C-alpha positions in Angstrom: -32.3 -59.8 -10.1 -29.3 -61.2 -12.0 -29.7 -58.4 -14.6 -29.3 -55.8 -11.8 -26.3 -57.7 -10.4 -24.6 -57.5 -13.8 -25.4 -53.8 -14.0 -23.9 -53.2 -10.6 -20.7 -55.1 -11.4 -20.3 -53.2 -14.6 -20.6 -50.0 -12.7 -17.9 -51.1 -10.3 -15.6 -51.8 -13.2 -16.4 -48.3 -14.6 -15.8 -46.7 -11.2 -12.4 -48.5 -10.9 -11.4 -47.0 -14.2 -12.6 -43.5 -13.2 -11.0 -43.7 -9.8 -7.6 -44.7 -11.1 -7.9 -42.0 -13.8 -8.7 -39.4 -11.2 -5.9 -40.6 -8.9 -3.3 -40.4 -11.7 -4.5 -37.0 -12.8 -4.4 -35.7 -9.2 -0.9 -37.2 -8.7 0.4 -36.5 -12.2 4.0 -35.8 -11.2 4.2 -38.8 -8.9 2.6 -41.1 -11.6 5.1 -39.7 -14.1 7.9 -40.5 -11.7 6.7 -44.0 -11.4 6.5 -44.6 -15.2 10.0 -43.0 -15.5 11.3 -45.3 -12.8 9.9 -48.4 -14.6 11.2 -47.2 -18.0 14.7 -46.5 -16.5 14.9 -50.2 -15.4 16.7 -49.2 -12.2 17.3 -52.0 -9.8 17.3 -54.8 -12.4 20.0 -56.9 -10.9 18.1 -60.3 -11.3 17.8 -59.9 -15.1 20.2 -57.1 -16.1 20.1 -57.9 -19.8 16.8 -56.7 -21.2 15.2 -56.6 -24.6 15.1 -52.8 -24.6 17.5 -50.2 -23.4 16.4 -48.0 -20.5 14.1 -45.2 -21.7 14.8 -41.8 -20.2 13.0 -39.5 -22.6 10.6 -37.3 -20.7 8.4 -37.1 -23.8 8.1 -40.9 -24.0 7.4 -41.1 -20.3 4.7 -38.5 -20.5 3.2 -40.2 -23.6 3.2 -43.6 -21.8 1.4 -42.1 -18.8 -1.1 -40.4 -21.1 -1.9 -43.8 -22.7 -2.4 -45.3 -19.3 -4.7 -42.6 -18.0 -6.6 -42.5 -21.3 -7.1 -46.2 -21.0 -8.3 -45.9 -17.4 -10.7 -43.1 -18.5 -12.0 -45.4 -21.3 -12.6 -48.2 -18.9 -14.9 -45.9 -17.0 -16.6 -44.3 -19.9 -17.2 -47.4 -21.9 -18.4 -49.4 -18.8 -20.9 -46.6 -17.9 -22.3 -46.5 -21.4 -22.9 -50.2 -20.9 -24.4 -49.6 -17.5 -26.9 -47.0 -18.9 -27.7 -49.3 -21.9 -28.3 -52.2 -19.5 -30.5 -50.1 -17.2 -32.7 -49.1 -20.1 -33.1 -52.7 -21.1 -33.4 -54.2 -17.6 -37.1 -55.0 -18.1 -36.9 -55.8 -21.8 -37.1 -59.2 -23.4 -34.0 -61.4 -23.4 -32.6 -60.4 -26.8 -32.9 -56.7 -26.1 -31.0 -57.1 -22.8 -28.4 -59.3 -24.4 -27.8 -56.5 -27.0 -27.5 -53.9 -24.2 -24.5 -55.6 -22.7 -22.1 -54.9 -25.5 -20.5 -51.8 -24.0 -20.3 -53.2 -20.5 -18.4 -56.2 -21.9 -16.2 -53.8 -23.9 -15.5 -51.8 -20.8 -14.3 -54.9 -19.0 -12.2 -55.7 -22.1 -10.7 -52.3 -21.9 -9.8 -53.0 -18.3 -8.0 -56.1 -19.4 -6.1 -54.1 -22.0 -5.0 -51.5 -19.4 -4.1 -53.8 -16.5 -3.1 -56.9 -18.3 -1.8 -55.5 -21.6 -0.1 -52.3 -20.3 0.9 -53.3 -16.8 1.4 -57.1 -16.9 2.7 -57.6 -20.4 4.5 -54.4 -21.2 5.4 -53.2 -17.7 6.0 -56.7 -16.2 7.3 -58.8 -19.0 9.0 -56.2 -21.2 10.2 -53.7 -18.6 10.8 -56.2 -15.8 8.7 -54.4 -13.2 8.8 -57.5 -11.1 12.4 -56.9 -10.3 11.8 -54.0 -8.0 9.6 -53.7 -4.9 7.6 -50.8 -6.2 7.1 -52.5 -9.6 6.2 -55.8 -8.1 3.6 -54.2 -5.9 2.1 -52.5 -9.0 2.0 -55.9 -10.7 0.2 -57.5 -7.8 -2.4 -54.7 -7.9 -2.9 -55.1 -11.7 -3.4 -58.8 -11.2 -6.3 -58.1 -8.9 -7.9 -55.7 -11.5 -7.3 -58.2 -14.3 -8.9 -61.1 -12.5 -11.9 -59.1 -11.2 -12.5 -57.4 -14.5 -12.2 -60.7 -16.4 -14.6 -62.4 -14.1 -17.1 -59.6 -14.3 -16.8 -59.6 -18.1 -17.5 -63.4 -18.2 -20.5 -63.0 -15.9 -22.0 -60.2 -17.8 -21.4 -62.0 -21.1 -23.3 -65.1 -19.9 -26.6 -65.4 -21.6 -29.5 -64.1 -19.6 -32.5 -66.4 -19.8 -34.3 -64.8 -17.0 -37.7 -63.2 -17.8 -37.7 -59.4 -17.3 -38.7 -58.2 -13.9 -42.3 -56.8 -13.8 -43.3 -53.9 -11.7 
């Protein structure tokens, strides 16, 4: 049963990536406006002297959003490759199931890259998102995704000593 729990959790990580990808595509202009707002560093009274100057280039804003949505899509796609691999190996001996988990672990790792790397490190630390109400709310959300994806990754990566389920 633990194998199926790992598969279900990997699917949830994948769904999260696909859902956010879809939401950002469906709300492209609004998402672009949010990235532009973060890049503009508007409302940065607490720490007004930043490492970077405000970025106002529409091309850079669009490129940054494209990287975000591509990352979210990859979270979904890589995680679901892992889900399908794990489903195929669910009743296989331990070493085969262990080998099947690679893409599920990579999908969770991609989630950490998107929501920790892009949002927390670059958005939060470099662009000071924490200084505005909108940015801070986004950081709070990204923390949830980082923690859950990281926990799922660790759980999936745990060695599975269970015997395969028999029918």
